[in-house]
C-alpha positions as CSV (number, residue, x, y, z in Angstrom):
1,M,-14.0,-10.0,-9.0
2,V,-15.6,-7.2,-7.2
3,I,-13.9,-3.6,-7.1
4,V,-15.2,-0.4,-5.6
5,P,-14.2,3.1,-6.8
6,L,-12.1,4.8,-4.3
7,E,-12.2,8.5,-3.2
8,Q,-9.2,10.0,-4.0
9,I,-7.8,12.3,-1.2
10,T,-4.4,13.2,-2.3
11,P,-2.6,11.6,-5.5
12,H,-1.4,8.7,-2.8
13,V,-4.2,8.6,-0.7
14,V,-7.4,7.0,-0.9
15,V,-10.8,6.2,0.9
16,D,-13.3,3.5,0.5
17,T,-16.8,5.2,1.1
18,L,-18.9,2.4,-0.4
19,T,-18.0,-1.0,0.6
20,Q,-19.2,-1.0,4.5
21,G,-22.5,1.2,3.0
22,S,-24.8,3.0,5.8
23,T,-23.8,0.9,8.6
24,R,-20.0,2.1,8.2
25,S,-18.5,3.3,11.2
26,C,-15.2,2.7,10.2
27,V,-13.5,4.5,7.3
28,L,-11.2,2.1,5.2
29,G,-8.4,3.1,2.9
30,G,-5.0,3.0,1.5
31,V,-1.6,5.0,1.1
32,S,0.5,4.2,-1.9
33,L,4.1,4.5,-1.0
34,G,5.6,4.4,-4.7
35,N,6.3,0.6,-5.1
36,Y,3.5,-0.9,-2.8
37,V,0.1,0.1,-0.8
38,V,-0.7,0.1,2.8
39,A,-4.1,-0.8,3.5
40,I,-5.6,1.2,6.7
41,E,-8.3,-1.2,8.5
42,S,-9.9,-4.4,7.0
43,G,-13.8,-3.6,7.2
44,D,-16.4,-5.7,9.3
45,S,-16.1,-9.1,7.3
46,L,-13.7,-11.1,5.0
47,D,-15.8,-10.2,1.9
48,V,-15.2,-6.3,2.9
49,G,-11.6,-6.9,3.5
50,T,-11.1,-8.8,0.1
51,I,-12.9,-6.0,-1.5
52,L,-10.7,-3.4,-0.3
53,R,-7.8,-5.5,-0.9
54,K,-8.6,-5.7,-4.7
55,S,-9.8,-2.3,-5.1
56,L,-6.3,-0.5,-3.7
57,K,-4.5,-3.0,-5.8
58,S,-6.6,-1.8,-9.0
59,H,-6.6,1.6,-8.3
60,F,-3.0,2.2,-7.6
61,N,-1.7,-0.8,-9.8
62,L,0.7,-1.8,-7.0
63,P,0.4,-5.0,-4.2
64,V,-0.3,-4.4,-0.9
65,H,2.3,-5.1,1.5
66,Y,1.1,-3.9,4.6
67,F,-2.1,-3.7,6.6
68,F,-2.6,-1.3,9.1
69,L,-4.7,-1.6,11.8
70,T,-5.5,1.6,14.1
71,H,-7.3,-0.3,17.0
72,T,-9.6,-3.5,18.1
73,H,-13.2,-2.6,17.1
74,T,-14.7,-5.4,15.0
75,D,-15.8,-3.0,12.3
76,H,-11.8,-2.5,11.9
77,R,-10.4,-6.1,12.0
78,K,-13.1,-8.5,10.7
79,G,-11.8,-8.5,7.5
80,M,-8.4,-8.9,8.5
81,D,-8.0,-12.7,7.1
82,A,-7.8,-10.8,3.4
83,F,-4.4,-9.5,4.4
84,K,-3.2,-12.3,6.5
85,D,-0.2,-12.8,3.7
86,V,1.3,-9.3,4.5
87,T,2.3,-7.5,7.2
88,L,0.2,-6.6,10.0
89,L,1.4,-2.9,11.4
90,A,-0.1,-1.4,14.7
91,S,1.1,0.1,17.8
92,S,2.0,-2.4,20.5
93,K,-1.0,-0.7,22.8
94,C,-3.2,-2.1,19.7
95,I,-1.7,-5.6,20.2
96,D,-2.1,-5.7,23.9
97,N,-5.8,-4.6,24.1
98,M,-6.8,-6.8,21.5
99,P,-9.4,-9.3,22.5
100,K,-8.1,-12.9,23.6
101,S,-10.0,-14.4,20.8
102,V,-8.1,-12.4,18.2
103,R,-4.9,-14.7,17.0
104,F,-1.9,-13.2,15.1
105,G,-0.5,-16.6,14.3
106,K,-1.2,-16.2,10.7
107,W,0.6,-12.5,10.5
108,T,3.9,-11.2,10.3
109,V,3.4,-8.3,12.9
110,E,5.3,-5.2,13.2
111,T,4.6,-3.0,16.3
112,F,5.4,0.6,17.4
113,E,5.3,2.3,20.3
114,N,4.8,6.1,19.1
115,T,5.9,6.6,15.4
116,M,6.7,4.4,12.7
117,T,9.0,5.5,9.9
118,F,8.5,4.1,6.1
119,N,11.0,4.3,3.1
120,D,10.5,4.0,-0.4
121,E,10.7,6.2,-3.5
122,I,7.5,8.5,-3.2
123,R,8.0,12.0,-4.0
124,L,5.3,14.3,-2.7
């Protein structure tokens, strides 16, 4: 199992600065919400998404329950299949602007207009 070191931004926020290498145009990361992790972006391939998910789980010792997609570019979404068993979070605008070739049948999708609130046992 390939796991990469994640750069700690805060005790609950990490970024992956290695997986996509020098071609990286998207920063991958995750947020621990106490009982689970929210993955942010999935990278430019299934391999990248899989490595990110395993690295987040290992780093926080928590399961990934959500995958957050910020927008439609391929370098943000090509690794989405690594997260097909978790809930996909995205703005309604993001989903509406997704290319027709992208199908969301594999995911439980939760959308929002302007804000989304998470509740968990995190103490900052």
